[in-house]
N, C-alpha and C positions, 0 to 999 in steps of 0.2 A: 295458599303459599306455593309458589312453583318449586319443584324439586330441582336440585342442581343437575345440569346436563351431564356432568361428569359421573353421575350415579345411574344414568339411564343410557343403555347402549343398544345399538342395533343387535338383534339376536345373532347375526352372523359374526363369528369370532375366529380370529387366527391365534392359536396358541403356539408360541415360539419356544422351543426347548433348547436352552443353552448347553445342557449336558450332551444332547445329541450332536450339536456342533463340535464339541470337544471330542466326542467319540469318533466322529468322522475325520477330524484332524489327526487323531491317532492312527486311523487307517491309512492316511497319506504317509505318515512316518514309517509305517510298516512296509509299505510298498517302495518307498524311496528313502531308506534309512541314512544314506550318506549325503543327501541333498538338503539344501536350505529351502525354506518354504515361503513363497509369496502367495498369501491367501487373497483370492480375488473377491472383493466386496463391492464392486461397481453396481450401478442401478439399484441403490439402496439395499445392497447385499441380496440381490436377486429377489427383492420384494420383502425381505425378512426384517429389515431395520439395520442400517449400516453401522450406527454407533453401538447398538447392542451386540451385533455380530462381532465387531472389532474387539469388544470387551471379552466376549466368550472365547475368541480365537487369539488371546493374548500370547500364546506360545508360538505363534507364527514369527518368522524372522522379519517379515515385511508384509505390507498390504499392497494391493493393486486396485486402482480405480480407473475409469475411462478418462476423466477430465479434471481439470484443476479445481473447479468449484466443489466437486465431491471431496477432494483432498483437503480443501480449506475447512469444510464442515467437520472433518475428523479432527483436525488440529484445534478447532474452536472448542471441541469437547474433550480435549486433553489427551487424545490418542497420539503417542509419541514415536511409534515405530516408523521406519522409513516407508515412504509411500511412492509406488511406481505409477506414473501416468501413462497408461497403455496407448492413448492416442497422441501422446506428446503434447506439444504446445500448438495452439491454434494461431496460425500466421495471420496477424491482424495489427491494428494500430497500437495495441497495448502489449505487443510482444516483449518489449523491454521490461514492463511490469511483471510479466509472467516469469522472466528469468530471475528477477529479484525475489519473487515469491518462492521459486524453486530453491534458490540459495538460502533464503531465510528459514524456510520451513522443512528443509531436507526432503523435497520432492525430487524424484528421479524420473525425468522424462525419457520416453522412448522416441528416438528420431527415426522416421520412416520415409521421408521424402526430401528432395533436394532443397526445397524452399525453407524447410525447418533448419537444415544445416547452414544454409546461407545466413539466416537470421542469427544462428549461434555464432558463426564466424564474425559477423559484423559486431555482435555484442562483445565478443572476445577482444576486439580491437579497442573498444572503449573501456573495458574492465578486465585487462589482462590478469591482474592479480587474483581477481575473483574466479576467473575461468580456469586458472591452473588447477583448481580443486573442484571444478564443477562436475558432478556425477551425472552420467547419462548412459543410455543403452542405444545400440543400433539394431534395427530390425531388418532381416533379410527375407525376401520373398522367394520361398522354395517350392511354391506350387499352389498356395492359397489364392494368389493374385488379387489380394485386397489391399493390405498395407505392406510396406517393406521395399527395400532396394532390390531391383532385379539384377540378375547376374551381369547383364549387358552394361549396366551403369555403375556397377560396384567399383571398378578400378578408378573411374573418375571421381567417385565419392571419396575413396580412400586417399587419393592424391590431394583432394581439397583439405582433408583433415590433417594429413601428415605435413602439409606445407604451413600449417598454422602452429607456430612454436608456442604461442600463448595459450594453447588449448590443451586440456588434459585428454589423454586417450580414453576411449569408452570404457565404462565399468564392465559392460557385458555385451554379448552378441546374442540375439534371440531370433526365433522364427515361430511359425504357428502351423499346426497340422490342419489340413482341409477335411480329411476323411478318417480321423482317428476313431470316430464313433462306429466305424465299420472295421472290425478287428482284422479282417483278412484282405483289406483293400491294398492293392499293390502300390498305390501312391504313397502310403505311409513309409515304406522302406525307401522308396525313391527320394522322398523329401528328407529323410534322415541322412542318406548318403550325400545329397546335395548340400545340406547344411554343414556337415562335417568337412566337406571339401572347401566350401566357401569360407568357413571359419579359418581353416589353415591358410588360405590365400589372403585373408585380411591382414595378417602380420601383427596382430595385437595379441602377443603370447600371454599377456597377463589378464586379458579379458575373460570373464566368466561366461558360461554357456547356459542357455535356457530354451527348452522347446516343449516340454511336457505339460499339456493341459490335463484335465481329469481323465479323459479316455486314455491318453498315453501313459499316465501314471499307473493305471490299472492293467494295461495290456502290452506296453512296450517298456519294460524296466530298463532296457539298455539306453534309453534316451532321457533318463532322469537328470544326467549331467550335474552341474553345480547347483542349479535352482530349478524347482518345479513350481507350477502355477495352478494349483487346484482351484476350481470354481464350483461347478454344479455338484460335484461329489460332496463338498462340504455341507451341502444342504440336504443330503440324503437321497439324491435323485441319480439314477443311472445315467451316465453319459452316452450309453450305447443305444442303438436303434431297437434292440430287443431287451427283454428282461426288466428288472426293477433294481432299485438301490439295495433292497434286501438281499438280492442275489450276490451283491458285491460286499456284503457285510456292513452296509451303511444303515443309519437310522434316520427316519424322516424328521426334519426340524420343524416344519410347519404342519400343524393339523388344523384344517379349516372346518369349522362346525357351524351349525345353526339349529333351529328348532322347528318342529311340526306346528303349524298354525291352523290347520284344519284337517279333519278326516271326513271323507265323503264316500257314500255308497252309491255307485253308479250302475246303470242298467246296460245290458247288452245293446250295442249299437250307439251308445252315447259317445260323443267326441270330446276331446280334451284340448283346451288351449287355443291360442291364436292359429287361424287357418284351418282349424278342425283337422289337424294332420294325423291324429292318432285316434282310432276308434276302439272302444271296448269290445273284446271278442266274447265276453260273457258278463253276467252280473259280477261286480267286483268292487273292492274298496280301494281307494287311493288316498294318499296324503299330500297335502300342500306344504311346502317347506319355504321358509323365509330366506331365500338366496336367489340371486339372479345376475344378469350381466351388469347391473348397476353396482354389484358388489365385486365383480371380477370373475364370476362363474362364466365359463365359456358359452356364448350364445349358440354356437354351432355344435354343442354336445348332442349326440344323436340319441334317439330313443334306445334304451338298453344300456346307457351309461350307468355304471354302478354307483349306488349310494348306500351308506351303512346306517341302519336304524336298529337300535337295541341289539347290536351284534349280528344282525342279519343283513345280507346284501339284497337290495331291491333295485329294480331298474327304473330309470327315468322314462317317463312317457310324455309325449307332446313336446311342444317347443319351450325353450327357456325364455322366460319373460324378464323384464327389467328387475323385478323384485322377488320372483317366485319361480319354483319348479314344482312339478307334480310327479309322484312316483307310484308305481304299482305295488300294492300290498298283498298280493295273492300268496307270496312266499310265507306269510304268517298263518295261512290256513283260514279256518272259519272263525277264529277267535275274534270277537267284536271289540275286545279291549287290549289286543296285543300291541297296538300303537295308539297313543292318545295325544291330544293337543298338549304341547309343552315338552314332549319327548325330545331328547338330544339327537342330532343327526351329524354324521361325519361325511364331508364331501370329498376329502382326501387327507392323507397323513397317516396317523397311527391306526392300523387295521385296514387301511384302504390305500394302496400305492397310487401316487399321483400319476404314474405312467399309464395306468389303466384308464384313467379319466382322459388323459391327454390323447391317447390313441382313438378314443371314441369321439373326440372333438377335432380330429385331424390336425393335431398340433403337437407340441412338445412340452414337457414339464417346465422348462425354463419360462415359457410364455405364461403359463398359468400362474406361476409364482409371482412373476413381475407385474401381472395385471390386476392383482387383488387391490381394490380401491380403498381410498382413505375412509370411507364410511364404515368399513369393517373394523371392529374393535380388536386391537392387538393386545395380547397379554404375554409377558415374558417371564420365563422361569429360568433361574440360574444364569442370568445374563448380567 
């Protein structure tokens, strides 16, 4: 008789700690006590599980996702908080349907380009009663040069809006930092000053302000304004180019683990893995662990990337395979039974900051979290 697939899992497991999410949200409140919070849970809550994260972050004032399909998933699961659409509406044939969905489900789009506003104005002419209470934000480009209205086009945009009597004024005005992860970057102050100047020129005195992402919440308290938009810090990862989340008083939310599936004793000169890229400098034990790029572990992690076994850090050796990595066990000394098949292994999270792994893979913690694949078994605590 076949065992149910639900009872047999890939040894690779991601443990998601809801209490850590709540702790990190409290850290946001301590840094921005007078601001309302839009918790960013786009991209499946940075790979953690969007629905579970929303439930754990219920003390947020609102949530933010990138696109309307993400917002609809939250509503289908009973999440009732206001939801901001950071990319606004996609200008397409179904733009009218998107407006109706925003009105029906209390989605708050961010408008960042002329085409979106033209669509809004056209919709307002057909549904003036609906649009008098339509909530939306405007995004200003103060130096990121990605999304947002540039200073040179702002006056024309404001004229478009103010000439439409059937349209509500924007609920808020926002912008986004380009270099807040570098605490002393001069562009941070320049963007702040530009945002405050453009906000005053907009003439929407009742519009609320938002500019602070995770890095700005931690390092630029003067830009907390009316709303803050914490993202990566909610998941316990530092938003800065140096340090770890622990340095900021944060707790890791995801702990990625697996198991040892083989212990081998190799001879001096033996090579390990594809391409024979790592050669044993002496007789030595190694462990093979059931994790690889098929699970989302970074293929480009270098030899020396830390892995935690039985409380001891050991280095990755050789190339990452689709399903396996190999680690050097010399840190355990000569004990032949210090590591055994079946032992638990931590790839990042509790006891091993993800930032250390990311730097060895020439990437950032955001990417590692987002690329954990569906074949990894997720377990949720306190969510």
